[in-house]
N, C-alpha and C positions, 0 to 999 in steps of 0.2 A: 668889605674890600673887596673890587675885582678880581674876577682869576686872572685876568688879563695884564699884563706891562706892556710897557714900548717896546720889549723886545720881542715879545711875540708879533707886533706888527712888523719890525723889521723881517722877522721871520719871513712874512706872507708878501711883503713888498720891500726890495732893498733901496729902494729910489724915495719912498714917502717922506725921509725925514730931511732929504735934500731938496726935492722937487717943491716941498709948501715951507718956506720957512716962516713965512706970516702967521700960517696958521695953528701949529702948536705954540705952546706958550713957553717962552724962553729964559730959563733959570741963570745960566751961567754962559759970559762972552767974554774971554780973555785970551791974550794972546803970549802969556809968559809959561805954560804947559809943559812939562817937561817929563818924557816917559825912560824909564830905567827897567827893563824885562816887563812884571806888569803891574810897575808901581809909578802911577800917575799923580804928578806934584804940579801944585801952582801957589805960588805966594800971594796974590793978590784976588784968588777965590777964594768963596768962604761955603765951603761943599755944604756944612750945616745947615745954615742958616739957608740954604738954596733948597734943603733936602732931599740933594742926591743921593741914591742909595743902589740895593742889586735891584737890576731889570732896566734901569734907565739906559739911554742910547745917547751917547756923545758922537759929537763931530770933530774928529782930531786931524786938523788940515785938511777939511773936507770930505774925511773919510768915514763911517760909522764904525765905530767900537761899541761894547757891551760894558757895564759896571757891573762888577761882580760884586764889591762891597765897598763902605764909606769906611776909610779908617779912623781919619780925622778930617778937621775944618780944611786940610789944606791937600789931602793925601785920599787918592782911590786906588782900588784893583781893580784894573781894566783888562778887556781880555778882547781878541778879535771874536768874533761872533762864533761860538759852539755849539756844536749840534746837539748838544745837553747842556742844561744847567747843573748837572752831576760831574760832569767833566771837568778836568783841570784846565785855569785859566789858562790862554794862548797869547802869548807876549803880543803886544799889535806891533813892535819895533822902535825901538830906541829912538828916541829924538826932543830937540830942543827949542824953548823960547818960539813954540807951536801955538797956532789961533785954536782955540778950544770952546766949543760952543754945544751948549746942553737943552735940548728943548725936551719937551714932553706933552703926550696926548693925554695925560691923565683925564681932565675933565670931559671928552669925548668918550675916553673908555669906561668913565664912570655912568655916562649917559647908556652905554651900550649894557654894562651891566644892571643897570635897573630897568631895562626892557626885558633881559633875560631871565631876572628873580621872577618879573611879573609874568612871562610864560607858563615859569615852570610853578608858577604859584608858590611862591617862597617869599618870606621876609626879608630883611636886610642881614637880621641874626642868625639865620638858617644857612648860608651859604656851605657849613660843613655838611650838608643834607647830599650834597652832589658828588658822586662816588669818584667820578672820572672829570675833577677839574681841568686835564687838557684839554679835553673837548670843550668845555665851557670856555676857555681861555681863546681856540681858536674862535667860536663863534662871536665871542667878545670883538677879537682883535679883526675879524674880517665886515663886521657890522662899523664901528670904529673907523677901518680905511676906506670903504663904502661912503660913509658920510661925509668924512673930509675932502673925496674926489667929487661928490654933488656940490657941497659948500664952496670950493674952489674954482668953480668952473669958470664963473665970470672974470677971475683973476690972471687965465691962465694966457700967455701971450700966444700961445697956439692952439685954439680952442678945436679944431680939426682933430688935431694930435691927443689933446686932451677928452675930446669925446671917445676917440676910440680906445683908448686906454679903458677910458671909465665901464665904458662897455665892455671891453676883453676880462675885465677885474669881476665886473659886476653877473656876467656866465659863469666863470671860474668859480669865485664863492656861492652862487645859485646850486652849482653841480656838487660842491663840496659839503655845502650844507643837510644837501637831500639824504647824504650818508650817515649823516650824525644821528647820534642815539645819546641823551641824557641820562644816565643811570641814578634814581635818588632812593636815600634812607631814610626815611621823615620820622622814623620813628627812636633812630641813634644806635641802634643795636648792630650796626654795622654790616647787617643785610639787606640786598636791594628790594625795595618796596613795591616802586615802580618806575616808568623809564618814559620819558619822553621823544618821539622819534618826529626829528625835523623834517624827514622826507612825508609823513602824511599827516603832521602838524597834530600827532594824537596821542595822549596820555593811556598809556596801559597799566595796568594794576597785577601785579606778578603775583 
């Protein structure tokens, strides 16, 4: 399972779910969403069949909110974007008969995840070897966003503005990546064995 979720993408780029409606895979599109506190319900949606769960992002009347949990097929716990997933849900604001769209970049995140595991020389069954998964999640999210912007260049109505934003994000992500180090526990004893420094692209045995 990838380290990143759609929530990690929204943290890095608040516009990504609004700007690329054709890129992510759409799971839900209804117009009967009701929110009371942190409870979001829809009679016509089937959140179980659509596999909506924690970490997904929904557009509620065009505004991105995060999904905290799936309660049942017609009910979700929703929140404004929180500082941390450990924080309590923040009510997004009561509403009735609202448009609700849920899209996901899950397949694109999976590609970034496979690339990261290859860089770290890890098998898909060895994801627990990463001791700082929050760093791995940011790396996967950044690569996914960069891929999406590159893919969608020809679909943009304003090619110049799109290119400028793509270039800005690429520089920002490159600078962030150079500071990131993944800590690895390859033998499962809870102690770091080696680390991969993305600034120098080197693996160091500890």
